N, C-alpha and C positions, 0 to 999 in steps of 0.2 A: 371574459373575466378581466376585471380591472387590476392590472399588474401593480399599480402603485400601492395597493394595500397588502402586498404579499412579501413580507420579509420575515425573519425568524422571530416568533413570539417566545418569551421565556418559557422553557420547558415544553414547548409545543413543536409541531411539525415545521421544518424550515420552509420559508416562503421565498418567492422570487423577488429579487431586488429591482425596483423600478428603474433606477438610474443606470445600473450596469457599470461596466468598466470598458473603456474604449479598446484596450489591448486585447480583450478576450471576446468582444462582440462578434458573433457569427462563427467563431472557431469551432472545429470539431474536436471534442475531448472524449477519448475512449478510456474507460475505466474498468479494469479487471477487478473481480470481487466487488462489483458495484451494487449488490443486492442489500447489503447491510453494513453496519459498522462504519469504519472510516471511508470505505468506498461509497456508500450511500450519502454520507455527509459531504464528500467531495462533489458528488453529482448535484446536490442542492446548492452548494456554494458556487461552483462554476456555471451551472445552469441558471442560477438566479442572477448571475452577472451578465448573462446574454449568450453563453456558449451553447452549442448544440451538443447534446450528450449521447454517448453510446455506452450502454451498460453490458458487461459480459460477466456471467456468473454461472457456476455449476448448478445452482438451485433455480430451476426454471420457474417455479411458482413464485418465489420471492422476487426474482428479477422482474417478472411481469408485474407484480404488485408495485414495485418502485417505479416502473415505467408509467403505470396508470396514474400514480400519485403525482409524478412530475408533470405529466401531460395535463392533469387537472389544474395544476398550478401555473400552466402557461409555458412550461419549458419544452423546447423541441427535443425529443428523446426517442431513441431506438434501442431495444434490448435484444440481446442474443444469449441463448443458452449455450454454454461452452465450458468444458473441463480442460483447463490449460495444462493439466498433467498429460493430456493426450496431444501429440503433435498434430494429428489430423483435425481435432476439434479446435485447438487453439488457432491454427491457420485458417480454418473455415470461419471462425468467429471474426477474426480481423478482416478477412476478405469480405465477409458480409457487411461489416461496417463501412469499408471503403466503397463497396458497391452501392450501399444505401445513401451515403452522404457525399460520395465523390472523392473522399480522401480523409486523412487524419492529420490534424495539426498538433495535437498533444496526446501522447500515450501515457497513461498513469498505470504503471505496474504495481498494483496494490494487493492482489489476491495472495493469500498465504495461509499456511497451517503451522501449528506449533507442536512441540514435543517436550515433555517433562519427565525427568528420571535419569538415573545413572547410566553412563555409557556402557558399562559392563553388562547391563540388563537389557540393552536395546538391541533388537534384532536388526539385521542389515536391511530387511525389507521395510522397516519403519523409517530408518534413516534415508533410504532411497525414496520413499514416498514424500518425505519432507523436501528433499532436494528436487524431486520432479515438479512439485507445485511451486515452491518458493524461488528456486533458481532457474530450472529449465523452463518452467512456465513463463517467466519473464523474458527469458532468452527467446523462446518460440514466438511470443507475441511481438517482441521488438523486431525480430528477423522478418516477420510477415509485414510489419507496418513501416519498416525503415525507408523504403524507396518513396513511399507517399510522404513521410515526414521530411525527407530530404527535399523533395520537390516543393514542399510548402515552407521550408526553412523553419521547421517547428521545434518541438520540445519533447523530451522523454523525462518523465518523473518516476523515480523508483522509491516506493515506500519500503525502506529497510527497517532498521531498529537500532537502538543503542547496542544491541547484541551483534550488530554488524561491525562495530568498532571496538568492542571490548568482549572478553569472555564472560559468560553468565553461567554459574554453576547449575548443573542439571539440565542444560539446554544445548548439549553438544550438537545435535542435528540442526536445531534452529540456528545456532550461532554459525555453524558451518555454511548453511544456506545463505545467511545474510552477509557473512564475510565474502562469500563467492560473488554476490551481487555487486559489492564494491569493486572487486577485482575486475569484473566484466565491464561494468558501466563507467567506471573512472578511466579505464583504458579506451573504451569506445568514445568517451568524450574527447580524448586526445586525437583519435583517428578522425573525428568529425570536425576538429578545429578548423575554422576558416570556411566551413560549408554551411554556416547559418543555423545549425542545429545545436540546441542547448540541452545539457543533461544535468538534472538536479537530483541529488540524493537526499532523502528525508529520513531522519532517525527519531521517531517518536519514543517516548518512554512508555510506562504502563498506561494503557488506554482502556476505557470501559467499553469493550466490545464482546461479542460471543466467541472470539478466537480462542481465548484461554479456556472457556467452558468446553471446547471441542478439542483441546490439546491431546495428542496421542501419548499413551504410555509406551513402554518398551516393546510390547507385543502388537502395537498398532491399534489398540482399543482406546476409548476415551479415558483419560487419566482420572482416577477416582478422587485424588486429593486436589485441593485448591492451591492456587499459586501463592507465593510469598510476594507481597508488594514492597517496593522500595520507592519512597517518595510519594507524591500525590498522583492519583489516577486522573488522567485528563479525559475529557469527553471527546467523542468523534468530531463534533462541530468545532471544538477548539483546535484540533489538529488540522481540520479542513481550512479554517481561517488562516493558519500559519502557512500552510502549503500554498494557498492562493496568493498570499502576500509575497512569499518567496519566489513563486513562479513569475509574478509581475516584475520583481526586482532581478530576475535571472540569477538567483543564488545558486551556488555550487553544492553547498552542504547545509542542511538545517538539522540542528540537534535541538529538540523541542522542549526538553524538560531540564530544570536546574539539576536534578539528580543525574540525568544523563550527561550533562556537561561536566559535572564534577567527576563522574565515573571515567569519562573519556580522558580528562586531564590527569587523574590519578594513575590510570593504567599506562598512560603514555610516559609520565615522568617519574612515577613511583610504583612500578608494577608489583613488587613484592608486598608493599603496603596495601595496594588494592586487593591483591589475592587474599590477604589476611582478613580484610574487611568483608570480602565476598563470602569467605568461609564462615565467618561469624554470623552473617545475616541469612545465608542461603543453604547452610549445611543440611538442614532437614529435607531439602529437595532431593537429596540422594541417600537419605537414611530412612526410607520408608520401610 
């Protein structure tokens, strides 16, 4: 297949970039939650620039579909079915990637689930499920991949959220998991200082994926009500473009939306005012 004709057409399937980028050529990029949404967009972006892609996802059929599409576009790719909420599956998936490619240069902790609803109505099992995927899943994969990343002086990218920097009404479990990611990985960044490994935190705003359509209610079922949007909804490919640029520039923190940047600044410097605005905009999230 002639790779020079394979970049992203407007509204179509992403294509492989002919020229690539020298810094990413041949690197092994492992992406959790790689079957759809931001994870799939990241696979197209990094793979299109010349990286070798490893996809990990709980949905075996969909991750195999992404592998097939990427292979057809000329990307070197390997897919693994793995539920990162399970320690054994997460470790096995990362080990499988290392065995297949010989190591991992960049680990993108992207897989996640969400929760919507009032804390008082949320069962502990629901909160635990969100933490198992969003926080412990990233921890497990990083622990399994770290020695390889250290040997290759690579990078860890964590797809957090603006909910990892500010509170968001009706998202207690989700916010807790994302705040925990910042505590873990920003501390890890310090521990790895001087060892050649970079850690980048990414905080997208509202993004057009299937994550919110599968958000859990308090009882752990799919939430029946739609989410409330704040600001413009980004596309997965827009997020992937910014993550790729940030990785190349070795950024420490990316806040990707104007609404997210404003929320971060308001909560940091005028928290009471931020809370009043949040109540005004999101109160219906906990008044169902």
